[in-house]
N, C-alpha and C positions, 0 to 999 in steps of 0.2 A: 575451436569455436568457444566464444564466451558463454558462461552459464546464463547470460542474459539474452542470448540470441535464441528465439523460439524456432524450433524446426517447423517449417511449413507455415509460419506466421505470415500474415499479409505484409508486404514490403513496399509501401507506397513511397513516393518521393518525399523525402524528409526536408522540412524547412530548416535552413541553417540556424544554428544556435547563436543568438545575439551576444552571448557571454563567452563564446569559444576563444576569441582572441585574448580576452582578459585572463582566462585560465592558462593559456599558453604563456603569457607574460609572467604569470605566477609560477611557471615551471611545473604545472600539474602533470600527473601521469594519467593517461586515458586508456579506456578499454572500449571495444566495439559494442554497439547495442543493436543497430540495424543498418541497412544500406544508407550510407551518407550521414550517419549519426554516431558520434562517440559521446561517452559520458566520462566524467572525472572519476578515476579510481581512487586517487589520493592526491593531496596537495604536498606530499613529501613527508608528512609526519603522521602516519595512521594512528599511532598510540595517542598523540596529542589530540587528534581529531576525535577519537573515541572518548577521551577525557572531557572534551568540550560538550559532548552530548550528555555525559553523566554528571558534570559539575558546573558547566556554564551554558553555552549556547552554540550549537553547530549549525551553520548555514549551508544548505545544499541546493545546487542547481538541478532542476528536473526537466531537461529538454525532452525526456522520453515520455512525458505526460502531455495529453492534449484534451481539448474541451469541445463537446458538441452542445450547442445551445438550442433549447426548445422554447418557443413562445406560442401564444394562442390559448384561448379559453378552455379548450378540451385537452390540453396536454397532460393534466394530472390523471384523468380517467384513461386516456390513451396509454400512458406509461404504466399505470396500475394494472392494465390488462395484459401487460407483457413482462414486467419485471417481477422478481420474487419478493420484494419488500413492499410495504404499504405506502402509497402516495396519495390515496384517496380512500376515505372511510365511507363504506356503504351505510354504516349505522348513522353517522352524523351528517353524511353527504358534504364533508369538508375535505379540502386537500391538505397535504402536509403544510404546516404553517410556515410562512415566510420567516427566514432566520434559522431554519432547521435543515439538517442533512441526514441522509441514510446511506448505507452501503447495500448494494443489491447485485444480483446476477441477472443476466439474460440467458435463458436456457433454450435448447431446442426441444422438439416435441418428444424426445426420449428422455428429457430431464437432465441432459448433460450441459455443462457450462459452456457458453459461447463467448461471453465477455463478463467482466465485472466493472462496476462503476461506484464512484462516490456521487450521489445525487444531491445537488445543492439547490434548495428552493430560495429564490431571492425576491419573490413577490410577483414581479412582472415577467420573470423568465426563470427557467430551470436549467441548470448546467449539469451535464454528465461528464465528469472528469474521469479519464481512463488512459490506458496505454495509447500513445499517439498513433501507433500503427493500426489501431482498431477503429479510429474515429470515422473514417470514410466507409469502411465495410459495415460498421454498425449503423451509420446513417442510411445506407442503402437497404439494409435489412429492415430497419424500423419503417422505412418508406413503403415496403411491401405490405405492411399491415395498416397503412394509412388510407382511409377511404373518404368519408364525408366529414371527418373530424376537422375542426379548425386548429391546426397545428402546423407550425413552421419549424424546420430544423436547419441549423446553420453551423458548419464547421468553423471553429475559431482557431484552428491550427494556423500558425503564422501570425495571428493577430493578438494572441494571448500567450504568456509565458509563465511558468510556475517556479517559485522559489519556496523552500521549506526551512523552518527553523526548529530545531529539536534541542531540548535541554531545560533544566530548571530555571534558567534565566531568559528563556525564549519569550515568555509573556512580558517581562520587563522591557526587553529590547524592542518588541513590536509596539507596545504602548508608547514608549518614548519616541519611536520613529514616526508615528502617525501625526498628521497635521492637527488632528483633534481626536478625541476618543468618545464618540457618541455611545449612548447606552448599549445599543445593539452590538457595537464593536467590542465593548467591554465584556458583554455576555459571551460573544464568540471566542474571545481570548480565554475566558475563565471556565467555560463549560464545553465538554466534548459534545458532539452532535449539534453544535451551534455554528452558524455562519453569518456573515454580514458584509456589507460594502462599506469601506472606509476610504480615507484619503491619505496618500503618502506622496510627498513632493508635488502636490497639486494633481495627482492622478488617482482615478478610482481604482481601488484594490479590493478584490474579493478575498476574504480571509475566512478560514474555518479551522477548527481544532480537531486533530486526530492524533492521539498519543501512540503512534505506530512504533515508536522506538522505546517504549516503556519510560517515557519522559514527556513532559508537556510538549506538544508539537503543533506549531502554527504553520499553515500552508497559505501562501499568497499567490493569487493569480493576478498578474499585472499586465498592462499593455506591453506588447513586445518592444515598441519603440521607447519604453521607459525602463525596461529591464536592466540595462547597463547602468543608468543613473541611480536606480534604487539599490542595486547590488553594491555599487561603490559607496553610496551614502551609508548603508548599513556597515560595510566593512571599515570605512575610514572613521566613522563616528563611534563604533562600538568594538572594533577589532583590536588586535594585539598592539598596534602602534597608536591607538587613539588615547587621548587624555582620559583618565579614569576608566580605561578599558580593561583593567585587570582586577579580578576578584581574588581574595585571599581566603583559603580554607582555614577555618578556626583551629587553633592549636588544641591538643588534647586537654581534657580537664585536668586540673591540678596546677594550672599556671605555668608560666615559662613558655619557651618555644619548643615545639615538638618537631621531630624530623618529618612528621606528616604534614607540617604546615608548608603549603606550596601556593604559588601564584599561578592563576590560569587566566587567559584572555576571557573577557566577558563573551566575546563572539569570535568564532574561528570558522573559516570555510572548511567543509568536509567533503569527502568523496564517498563513492559506493562502498569501499572496504569498511569504513567505520560505521556507516549506516546499516550495512548488511549485518554486521555483528550485533548491533543493538536491536534490529527488528527481529532477528532470530531469538534473542533474549526475551523479546516481547511475545514470541510465539505467533508471529504473523506470517502466514504463507503468502506467497506472491504468485499470481497468474503468470505462467511462462517459465517459472523456476521450480516451484513446488508442485504445481499441477498444470496440465496442458488443457488448452481450450479445444472444443469441438469446432469443426469448420463452420464458418459464418454462412447463413443461408443466402443464396443468390437468386432464388426463384420465388414466384408468387406462392402464398401459403399452401394451396392445394398441391402444387407441384413439389414444393419443399417437403411436404409430408411424405410424398412418394419417394423423393430422393433420400430422405433421412431413414426410411425403412430399409434402404439398401446399405446404410453406413456400417462400417465395422463396429462391433459392439464395444470395442475399447477406445473409440474415438472420443477424446475428452474424458472428463470425470463427472460423476453425478454430484449434485449439490450437497447431498447428505454425506458424501465422502470428503468434503473439503475441510472439515473440522471447524467450519464457521457458521454452523447452526447454533443459535438462532440469530446471530448478528446480521446475516445476509438474507434471511428467509423469514417471512411472516407465515405462521401456520394457521392464521385465522382470517386472512384477508379475502379468501375465495380464489376464483380462477385466474390463472395466468399461464403462459406457455410452459409446458412441462409439469404443471402443478399436480396432476393426477399421479405421476410417478413419485414425486417428492412426498405427497401425502401418504401414499400406500407404503412406501419404504419406511417412513418415520413411524407410522402407526404399527407396523409389524416388526419394527427394529431389524429390518433386513439390510443392514449395512455390512457389506462383505469386507471393506477395507476403509481406512480413514487416516488422515494426516494427524500425527501425534508428536509429542515432544519426548525425546530420549536423553537422559543424562548418563554419561559414561562413568564407570567406577574410577577411572583415572584420567589423566590429561592427554592421552593419546587420541588424536582427532581423526575420526572417520571422514572420508571425503564424499562429496555428493556423488551418487551413483553406486556407493558401496552397498552390498547385499546385507539384509538383516536376517538373522537365523534364530530359530528357537533352539532349545536345549539339545534336541536330537539332530541339530544341524540341517533341518529342512528350512529352505528359504521361506520367509513369511513377509518380506517387505524390502524396501529400498530407501536409502537415505536421499533426501532431496536438497537439504542445506545443512551446513554445520559451521561451528565457530568455537573458539576458545573464549570463555567468558571471564574477563578480569574481575568483575564484581562478584563472581561465584568462585573465587579462589582459583581461577584459571581452570575451571572444570571444562571438559569437552561436552558440548551439547549439540543436539541435532533435531531437525524436523525430518520426519520419515513417513512414507506410506506403509502401513502395516495391516496385515489381514486379521480378521476376527478369528479367534478371541484374543489375539496377542496385542491388540491395541488398548486393552483395558489397563487403567492406571495400576501400577505395581507389577506388571508383567516383566519378567526378565528376558532380555534378548542378547544376542551375541553378534558383533559386527567386526569385520577386519579393519584394523587401524595400525599403521606404522609397523607392518610386518607380522602382526599377530592377531588372533581372534580375541576380542576383548568383550567384557561384559558391560551391559548397560541396563537401565530400567526405564520403562515408560512412566513419565511423570505428568502431573498437571501443568498446563501452560496458562499464563506466561511463566517462563522461568524466572524472570525479574519483574516485579510489580512496580508500577509507577508510584 
């Protein structure tokens, strides 16, 4: 089973990827994601794809992401009462401003993560961007809490498609590819946590910036019927075979040509392998890989509470264990589903385990699922993701769930890798800064 396939995750009918045939023509290698859906693992040159993210621009197809759209005047208060981050200020009585986005969790009543979202506020509507498999289950769950509020919810799976560009030249490529660059689009490109609607090839494109790969990252939500033309436009205009599509790394100081002087395509399509390495370097856990979700509620709130009281205590993880506080959670906004658990654990520092970064002493790479031990060889955790980092002199780095007190920065741990027990140390993340 692929590391991307969540055990027990919802498996709805997946809409065909409009770019699938293009990728096959490019002789891409695929890996399974869910029923009826594959994603590109690599376009055949994973090292060059990694270099594109670090030195140029890597363009990635994201058929595994989907969008739930909310409209109606009460949507901000409605979502604010359910999600962990602030979409409505009770002090100012104002919603999240148009042109901004936040990351948030939906928790169950036990404080365990059910789903995570990028919440994009566009003014007249709000988009919840998430794993495509969760769109319909989340819509049904949110509908259980909808009473007299004026809110409509519409799945845009099949109607919208997502493409991401990561790398120091991503901003340059997107700015050049837009039909025009209104002020809000320029802000969305330049600032994290900003989003905007722009035009590309005559189509409305929702764009927002999230540096998930430790490099400038621009995400584009495009109409599905325009995804193929936009992908090909970017590739043919800024890709390896395009005129002026190559950048040259400056030679070393002192004049003359350095062996380090190399030419890189301004833009190159990339697959999961390159992206996964860079997002681990950025210290970004992913739902379904680094932590599991709790079951999505299927009953009305009162019945759901009774059902959840019977859940196994290990179903899903707690928000405070995700390693993404305070990015995903507002500690000042007031009530939301599971808030009492989050507030109590944060106030008392009752975190039993947490996702952390580990850097190994050598380049032997632990695999996902490897056990993490303390000095006395008692197990204290498990590796969730790992990679060799070229920009860190080929160091082996991992994300891992580790129990207290061993998740403190500076803690020494021991992990089996390539036939031996090897030493590593818990370090601050990101491993690589943007």
